[in-house]
C-alpha atoms as one frame of an Amber mdcrd trajectory, in Angstrom:
protein
  -0.083   0.006  -0.012   1.231   3.516  -0.870   1.014   5.921   2.044   2.598
   9.284   1.347   6.314   8.522   0.806   6.200   5.013   2.548   5.522   1.868
   0.694   4.608  -0.905   3.047   5.166  -4.660   2.088   1.931  -5.562   4.074
  -0.971  -5.278   1.560  -0.079  -3.776  -1.811  -2.910  -3.582  -4.378  -3.666
  -6.499  -6.625  -3.672  -4.663  -9.970  -5.137  -6.171 -13.049  -2.177  -7.691
 -14.860  -0.207  -8.465 -11.735  -3.138 -10.609 -10.587  -3.595 -12.265 -14.143
   0.075 -13.110 -14.203   0.159 -14.652 -10.775  -2.904 -16.736 -11.528  -1.328
 -17.981 -14.862   1.915 -18.898 -12.965  -0.199 -20.919 -10.490  -2.173 -22.745
 -13.063   0.874 -23.492 -15.116   2.831 -24.735 -12.060  -0.067 -26.905 -11.048
  -0.042 -28.499 -14.404   3.690 -29.041 -14.227   3.318 -30.739 -10.809   0.432
 -32.872 -12.133   2.329 -34.077 -15.189   5.406 -34.642 -13.033   3.326 -36.964
 -10.736   1.323 -38.909 -13.329   3.231 -38.417 -16.591   6.949 -37.581 -15.998
   7.902 -37.943 -19.714   5.010 -35.637 -20.655   6.412 -33.067 -18.165   9.812
 -33.276 -19.855   8.242 -32.641 -23.233   6.080 -29.804 -21.909   9.168 -27.931
 -20.377  11.214 -28.499 -23.472   8.497 -27.070 -25.626   7.626 -24.042 -23.535
  10.854 -23.499 -21.533  13.799 -21.648 -22.887  16.157 -23.843 -24.674  18.630
 -21.708 -26.668  19.308 -24.388 -29.320  15.591 -24.469 -30.119  15.302 -20.629
 -30.150  17.945 -20.113 -32.818  16.139 -22.798 -34.900  12.799 -20.891 -34.872
  11.099 -21.617 -31.531  10.906 -17.981 -30.753   7.764 -18.333 -28.598  10.118
 -19.690 -25.888  11.374 -16.086 -25.412   8.083 -15.475 -23.591   6.605 -18.754
 -22.589   9.562 -19.821 -20.477   8.491 -17.102 -18.000   5.269 -18.926 -17.175
   6.995 -22.145 -16.024   8.792 -22.518 -12.748  11.272 -24.970 -11.203   9.970
 -25.381  -7.691   7.480 -24.139  -5.053  10.043 -21.568  -3.586  10.861 -20.356
  -7.131   7.264 -19.519  -8.005   6.523 -18.027  -4.531   9.441 -15.654  -4.615
   8.542 -14.515  -8.154   4.891 -14.070  -7.435   5.501 -12.291  -4.200   8.023
  -9.836  -5.726   5.705  -9.138  -8.730   2.880  -8.408  -6.228   5.045  -6.234
  -4.020   6.860  -4.145  -6.638   5.013  -4.622 -10.017   1.721  -3.439  -8.649
   3.264  -0.038  -8.031   4.373   0.207 -11.636   0.935  -0.840 -12.973  -0.820
   1.736 -10.787   1.522   4.501 -11.863   2.094   3.550 -15.532  -1.186   1.852
 -16.445  -1.728  -1.767 -17.345  -0.692  -1.491 -20.993   2.648   0.115 -20.340
   3.358  -2.179 -17.396   2.840  -5.314 -19.475   4.971  -3.789 -22.157   7.732
  -3.230 -19.619   7.466  -6.647 -18.054   7.483  -8.323 -21.480  10.517  -6.139
 -22.517  12.452  -7.475 -19.471  11.407 -11.070 -19.992  12.347 -11.206 -23.641
  15.657  -9.257 -22.964  16.604 -11.623 -20.249  15.866 -14.577 -22.515  18.065
 -13.096 -25.305  20.931 -12.606 -22.920  20.567 -16.273 -21.731  20.672 -17.431
 -25.301  23.674 -15.507 -26.038  25.568 -16.495 -22.879  24.670 -20.235 -23.542
  26.853 -20.100 -26.670  29.883 -18.524 -25.113  30.696 -21.582 -22.995  31.063
 -19.416 -19.788  30.773 -21.530 -16.715  30.420 -24.730 -18.809  26.775 -23.719
 -19.819  25.156 -25.478 -22.784  22.673 -24.249 -25.485  20.574 -27.353 -24.627
  19.973 -26.281 -21.055  16.321 -25.479 -20.215  15.689 -22.170 -18.410  12.363
 -21.746 -16.575  10.754 -18.939 -14.661   9.939 -15.240 -14.674  13.056 -14.280
 -12.818  14.244 -12.165 -15.700  11.189  -9.978 -15.611  11.182  -9.892 -11.857
  14.783  -8.649 -11.719  13.843  -6.032 -14.270  11.126  -4.788 -11.972  13.538
  -4.695  -9.104  16.068  -2.751 -11.061  13.425  -0.224 -12.218  11.990   0.122
  -8.826  15.480   0.998  -7.429  15.858   3.625 -10.139  12.295   5.151 -10.123
  11.426   4.927  -6.450  14.852   4.696  -5.036  14.385   7.334  -2.190  11.001
   6.003  -1.157  10.894   4.425   2.379   9.881   0.809   2.695   8.508  -0.574
   5.897   9.514  -4.171   6.243   6.280  -5.460   7.731   6.057  -7.022  10.356
   9.681  -6.026  11.286   9.576  -2.415  12.542  12.388  -1.345  10.220  12.290
   0.984   7.265  14.896   1.790   4.723  15.097   3.416   1.247  13.941   1.385
  -1.607  17.136   1.506  -3.496  19.088  -0.179  -0.591  16.295  -2.677  -0.032
  16.245  -3.686  -3.711  20.131  -3.682  -3.870  20.137  -6.193  -0.978  17.517
  -8.405  -2.754  19.425  -8.334  -5.956  22.737  -8.917  -4.266  21.549 -12.062
  -2.310  19.532 -13.435  -5.125  22.510 -13.202  -7.568  24.878 -14.715  -5.073
  22.489 -17.628  -4.656  22.119 -18.062  -8.468  25.816 -17.937  -9.026  26.425
 -20.536  -6.358  23.799 -22.880  -7.760  25.504 -22.397 -11.213  28.940 -23.162
  -9.736  27.581 -26.219  -7.893  26.246 -27.732 -11.111  28.245 -26.414 -14.028
  26.072 -26.304 -17.154  23.051 -27.297 -15.262  21.682 -23.841 -14.292  22.023
 -20.778 -16.410  19.285 -18.769 -14.465  21.823 -16.218 -13.403  22.258 -14.869
 -16.931  18.464 -14.398 -17.067  18.760 -12.459 -13.770  21.587 -10.282 -15.200
  19.646  -9.894 -18.455  16.494  -8.783 -16.604  18.496  -6.166 -14.471  20.094
  -4.826 -17.766  16.842  -4.540 -19.619  15.016  -3.018 -16.659  17.800  -0.347
 -16.432  17.564   0.258 -20.218  13.794   0.624 -20.189  13.887   3.301 -17.475
  16.899   5.191 -18.934  16.226   4.980 -22.647  12.652   4.261 -23.366  10.282
   7.258 -23.684   8.253   8.054 -20.614   5.043   7.047 -22.274   6.408   3.618
 -23.202   8.143   1.887 -26.141   5.006   1.255 -28.235   3.932   4.881 -27.883
   7.440   6.062 -28.696   7.698   3.867 -31.789   4.216   5.025 -32.879   4.887
   8.621 -32.435   8.150   8.319 -34.273   6.596   6.448 -37.179   3.706   8.905
 -37.580   6.106  11.849 -37.158   8.471  10.499 -40.061   5.296   9.695 -42.104
   3.904  13.251 -41.729   7.312  14.717 -42.513   7.419  12.695 -45.638   3.978
  13.807 -46.672   4.845  17.389 -46.002   8.016  17.063 -48.136   5.893  15.598
 -50.995   3.475  18.475 -50.694   6.052  21.107 -50.897   7.830  19.352 -53.729
   4.514  19.124 -55.706   3.821  22.841 -54.947   7.210  23.911 -56.264   6.763
  21.837 -59.428   3.416  23.377 -59.996   4.844  26.859 -59.632   7.394  26.175
 -62.265   4.752  24.681 -64.614   2.464  27.635 -64.255   5.371  30.145 -64.874
   6.225  28.272 -68.028   2.530  29.091 -69.191   2.829  32.810 -68.188   0.834
  32.360 -64.981   2.041  33.181 -61.537   0.894  31.142 -58.551   2.277  31.145
 -54.988   2.371  28.483 -52.332   3.617  29.032 -48.718   6.429  27.048 -46.994
   3.890  24.324 -46.122   2.770  23.849 -49.635  -0.567  25.505 -49.177  -1.865
  27.578 -52.080  -1.840  31.380 -51.449  -4.649  33.299 -53.347  -3.534  36.555
 -55.104  -5.571  38.629 -52.679  -3.680  37.070 -49.664  -0.410  37.625 -51.418
  -1.247  41.420 -52.047  -2.262  41.830 -48.387   0.940  40.132 -47.309   2.930
  42.743 -49.283   1.078  45.590 -47.721  -1.591  46.180 -50.404  -5.297  46.527
 -50.077  -8.314  46.188 -52.495  -8.847  50.000 -52.531  -5.257  50.803 -53.227
  -4.876  52.777 -49.937  -2.238  52.012 -47.503  -2.828  52.843 -43.888
């Protein structure tokens, strides 16, 4: 809940897309558990098809850049991501609106996936392009990075512990411990866990979104740029056509005038612009 400059972790609002995402995570995780209990081989195919497998992505399975975020590797994994999405994502959806929040979250999820795919082909840490990555941690870490940047000086009350601290320090602590845990897991099982690259990718793309994307969002910025370029092109065509028409009319001993925007200027308007009037008097 947002009370003045304090953001308490007790009961933040359940905004529309935060609620929908958490419900989707819960349903998909239940399906994973059910398949694992009754059809383990089907669970493996399910995770291979919808999880993030870099070797599959580079061969055209691009839906995995998004769908991997709906699957999770364990109960603690989904609880941490859902809780963090609720605590911090709801603030962005309240301030930015559902459409831009969903754009931002997808931007971080896809960005984290791209970083994971790239790292998997470097051989760093013995990772493999056939390793499956699951979970929305890339998007979650993007939210954490953005929260620390946008609301860094906001005080957070750590309910029920009577301690408050600035959001940027709280987020930095969460990110630090989560990254240490992920790196230790990767070191313990070389090539078996590349989630840390998704975390780093989410942090990077969360930072890039806040720093580089227009305030009204990526889609709005791209739309405004497109229509701006299109309108500039049409204005250029209009002025070019006007100049050609002026030349054509002069060749036929007639004088016409267009303004700098390519709009036709009637002779009366041109005389008034030059200080003339219909009666011939100048005041």
